[in-house]
N, C-alpha and C positions, 0 to 999 in steps of 0.2 A: 632376527633371522632374516627378515626381508631385505634389508641393508647389504647383508653377507652374500645372499644368492644374486641380487642385483650387480653388487660390485664384480663379483665373479662371472658374470654375464655379460658386462659391460664392453669387453673384446670381442664379443660374437658380432659377426656381420650383420646377423639378423635382428640385432638388439633394436635398432631404429623402428623394425617392423614391430617389435613387441610394445614400444612406446606408441606407436600409430594406433595399434589395436586397442590399447589400454584407453587411449584418449577418445577413440571412435565408441568405445563400449560406454564410457562416460557420456559421452555426446548423446547417444541415442536415449539413455535411460533419463537424462537431464530433461531432452525434449518430451519425452511422454510425461514426467512428472510436471514439467511447466504447463503443459496442455491441459492435464486434468487440474493441476493446482489453481489455474485461472478461474476455473467454474466455482471451485471451492473458495476461493478469496471473494468473488462478486457476490456470493450467496452466503458469505460471512459464515461459512461450514469450515474453516481452517483449523479450528481446534479438533474439529471431528475428523478431519483429515490426519491430522497429529495421531489422534487416538487409533485410527484403522492402522497407521504405519507402525505403531507399536504393538496393537493388539493382534495382528495377524500372526505373530510370532507362534503362538500355539498351535493355530493351523498349520503352518509349515512345518513345526517340530514333529507333529503327529503324522502329517503326511511323509515326511522323510523316515520316521521310524516305521511307517507301513511298508516300505520299500520304494516311496517316490524318489525322483532324482530332482534335484535342484533344477527349477525352470521347466519341469515336466508337467504334464496335465494335471497329475494327481496333486501336487503341490499348489498350482494355481486353484484348484477346487478348493483345498483344503484353507487357503489364504482368503477366498471369497465366502466360503463359509465362517470364518471367523470374524471376517469384516461384518457380515450381516448378524451374527451374533452380538458383536460389540454394539450395532447400533439399537439393537432390540434390547438389550441390558441396558443401555444407557436410558432408553425411553422408560423401562420398568423401575429402575432406581430412581429416576426423576419423579416418576408418579407416586411410587410407594413411600420415599424418604421425603418429598417436598423439596427436593434441591433444585437449585438452578441448572439449566443445561450443561454450563461449563463445569460445574462441581460434580453431575453424575458422570460425565465424560471422563473427568480426571480420574474418580474412583474405578471406573470399569477399566479403563485403558492400563492404569498403572498394575492393576490387579491382573488382568489377563497377560502383560508382559512379565510381570514377575512369575507367572505360572509358566510362560514358555521357557523363560530362564532355568526354572527347576527341571522341566522336562528335559532341556539341554543337557543339565548334570546328569541325568538317568540315560542319557543315551550311550549304548555299548561303543567300545572302542572300535574304530574304523568307520563309524557312521560319519557321512559327509555334512557334519554340523559341527561347529563349537561357538562357545561363549563370545571369542574374539571375532570371528565373522559375523556373529550377531550384530554385534555393538558398532563396528566401523568397517566391515566387508574387508576383502583382500583384492581390489582393483588391479594390482600389479601382477598377481599371480592368474587372473582370469585368462589372459593371452596362452597360457601353457594348456587349458583345457579346451581342445578344439574339435571339431568335427568336419569331414571334408563336405565341401559343397563345390560341385563342378570341377573337381580336381584342385580345389584350395583350401588349405586347411584354415577354417574360421573359427575363432572363438565363440564357445557355445553360448556364454553370457551375451556377446555382441548380437549373434544370430536371434537368440530370443527377445532382445530389447528390441531389435529392429523389426520384428514380427509383431511385438506388441504395439510398437509405435505406430507401425501403419494400421492395425487393427483400431487404435484409439482414433487417428485421423478420420478414417472410414466411418466410424461411429458418430464422431462429434460432427462430421459434415452432413451425416444423414439427418441427424436430430439437432442441428443447429438453432433453427427457428423456436423449436419447442424449448432447448436449453435456455435462450435468451429470454423468451416469454416467462418461463417459470423463474428464472433469476430475478427479474427485476418487477414482476407483478405477477405473483403466484396466487393472490386472491382472483384476479381477473382470468388467469389461467384456469383454475377451478371452475370459475363460471363458465368460461368458454369450453369446457369439456377435456381439457389438457389432463392427462393423467400424471398429476403432480408427483403423486406418491411413488409411482413407477419411474418417472423420469430421476427423481432423487436416488431410489435405490439403485438405478442403472448408473449413476455417478459415483455412488459409493462401491459399487462392484468394480467399476473402472480404476478407482482409486487403489482397491485392493489389486488389481491386476498390475498397476504400474508399480505397486509397491514391492510385490513379490518379484517382479522382473527385475528391479533393482537392489534386492536384499543381499545377493551374492557379491555384487560390486560395492554397493553403498554402505550396508547396514543399516541398523534402525535410526542412527542419528543424522546420516547424510540424507536418506530419504526424506525425512522431515522437512530438512532444509531445502530440499529440491522441489519439495511440495509447495511451500509457502513463499521462500523469500525471492525468487524470480517473478513469481505472479505478483507479489506485494509491490516489488520494485516497478513493474511495468504498469500497475494500476497507478502509480504517482506521474508517469510519464505520458501516458495518453488517457483519453475517455472513450476511446471506441473498443468495444469488446473483441472484434477480430483482429484489430492492431494489438491489443494487450496479449492476446492469445499468442500471437506470431512473437511479439517482443519478448513475453516470458519464455518461450522455447529458445529464442536467440540468445536470452541472458543466461538460461541454464546451460546451454551448449559452451559458451564462452566460459564460463565459470568452471564447467567441467574440466575443460581443456587447461585454461590457466592454473587451475587448482592443482591439477596432476604434476604439471611441468614445475610449479613451484614446490611441490611435495618432493619430487625428484630432486631439485637443486638444493633443497634443505634436510633432505634424508629422513622425512618425517611422514606420519600418516597421510595418505591421498586423500581418503574421506574427509579427515579432519581439516585439511587445507582446503578442499573443494568448498567445505560448508564456510570457512573463513573467507573466500574469496566471493561466495555468494552473498554473504553478510556485508562486505565491502560494497559490492554492487548495490545492494538496498542503501546503505548509507549515502552513496554517491547520487543516486537517484532521488533521495530525500532533501539532498542540497540543491541540485540542478532541477528539480521538477518545475515545469513552466507555471503551474497553477499553485500548488501549496508547497514548494520547496523553500528551503532556509533562505536562497539568495533572493528569491521572489519576494519573500515575507518582509526581509530587511530592506528591499528597494520600495515596497509598498509602505512600510512606516516611515521610511525616510521621504518618500513623496508626499505622504499624508502630514508629517511634520512640516514639511517646506511651505504646503499648502497653507496649514493653520498659521505660520507666521506672516505669511502674505496677506491672508484675509484679516488677520489680527491688525496688520498696518492700515489696510484699507477702511476698517471699520472704525479704527482709533482717529483716522484723518477726518472721515465723515463726521463723527461725535463732535470733534473739536470744531469744525465747520459749524455745526449746528448749534454749539455752545456759543460761538464767537462769530458775529456776524461780520466782523472785519477783515478784508482780504488779507493774504500774507501766507507764509510758509509755515509748517509746525514741524516740530523737530523730532527727530527718531532716534531711538536709543541706539548706542554704539553697536550692541548685539545684534540689533535687526538691520544694521547697514547694507549687509551682502544682500538680504531680500529686498530692501528699498533699492538698491541699484538695479536688481532684476525687475522689478515692478517698473522703474524707469525705462529701463530698455525695450521692455515689452509695452510700452505706451499707456501705462495705468495711473502713473504720478508723474508730476514734473517739478523739477527743482526752480524754487523761486525765493527770494529774499533771504539766502542762506538756509533755507529748509525745503519742505516738501507739500505739494497740494495735489489734490485730485484731478485728474483729467476727466474728460466727459464719459469716457468707457470705464475709468477705474471707479467713478461716481456711482454708475450703474451696479457694477459689482459689489460695491460697498452698501449700497441700499439693500440688496438681497440679503447680505450677511446681518445687518442691522434687523432687517425684516424677520428674519428667522429667529434672531435672538428675542426681539420683541413679543413675536407671536408665541412663543413657546413660554415666555414668562407669563404672558396672558393666560394661558391655557392652563399652566399650573396653577396660577393665582385662582382660577376658576375652580378647577376640577380636585386639585390636591391640598391638603392641609398643611400649607407650608407658608410661613411668616414671610412677609414682602422682602424683608432684609435678607432672606436666604434663597430669592429666586434667582439671583444673577449667576453663581457658580454653576448649577446646571445647565442653565441657557446658554452660558459661554462655551460649554463643552458641544453642546448639540448644535449650535448655530452653525458647526462646519459641516453638519451631516444632513440637514434638511433640503430636500430638492424642491423644485416648483411644485410638483403634485402634493407633496405634504404640506406646503404652505398654503395652497389653495384649500386643504382639507381643513386645517387649523383655522384659517380665516372664516370658513362656512360655519365652523362649529363655535365660532366667537360671534356669531350674528353680525358679520361686517364690522366688528369692532375697531375703532382707529387708533387707539391708545392702550399703552401696557399699563399694568397695575401701579406704575410710578406716575402716570400722566403724561408720559412722553408719546408722541407721535408715532405711529408704526408706519413707515414708508410704504408706498405703494409697490406692487412687484415691477421691476424694472424690466 
């Protein structure tokens, strides 16, 4: 039906305005959810936000059946009460049944959401609520429900969303220091006299308000995506909470607008497509994140592998010089030649007599690698029940990860021991 109505309206000169209002509505509700979702994510309460996003449905339905209008004060009150009931029931179920918090939340929010769906089925004809809107909203139709503001017809959903966004921004700015303190050091906050419980209940109430403001446009499915996905993506991209909040809001706005346009082009559900775009944003963030992203992990592994090969060459040349006092070059296997040429370019080994030998700089680095290896063998031989012929493999791996501080600790623990369990000399710190 939506595609038929939109197709018939496409020739209307005001159709572009309808698109603009729909995207603006998606933007303000996404910004609200991104702001609240940031605090939920950093406090590891995303599942509780998910629970509230579903469990407010009975409160909304009861308020509508009692005569409230979507986005009105009675509906907001019903949603907040339902959210607080969800939190209370979760704690009761957890305490009474001995369940983990996530299991208790799962039991409560699925039960309450199911109750809400049953109540929707009992709603009399003409009631402004139905099962389809509950699940995925009707973003494309919201611009047709307008209220006059300064002589301009403004969609009711946009107006409600903008007021909620403004209220949430003011609330977060007012309590920002308390939110940060509570999020990262709740025990310290309690000791300092911060009302942690009150701050938490305020956050859950804000989640309920953001959820009910988004319900008409987004439905239960998209609200959860807007609460979690932008904030989770922002957490991967930055380590500062205020930047994370701002980035989550921007990602939510971008996802809302791009998702709506993609849904219009593909003639599909706007809420579903927005959720897909938000998921894609998170996937991209997971790939390009500067700290823990897939690309940086691959780069880190490649760097480590390259360093291990280079250090193995240096250690092998040092051991060869130790075993054979005669001067001359030592051969390197063909598979390690690229690393050998790199070491030669950086001045750590040099070509001689058809082979390779250590430079003074390379010898110092090699001595630290061998020192790490033999200190670790000595430590294992003293403290672990490991046969002598089994000491080499673990030491060969650990030698690439011991810094000078750890080598000093091992040396001190060995009572300044100068030989490994095989009787070979442990080189001094270079």
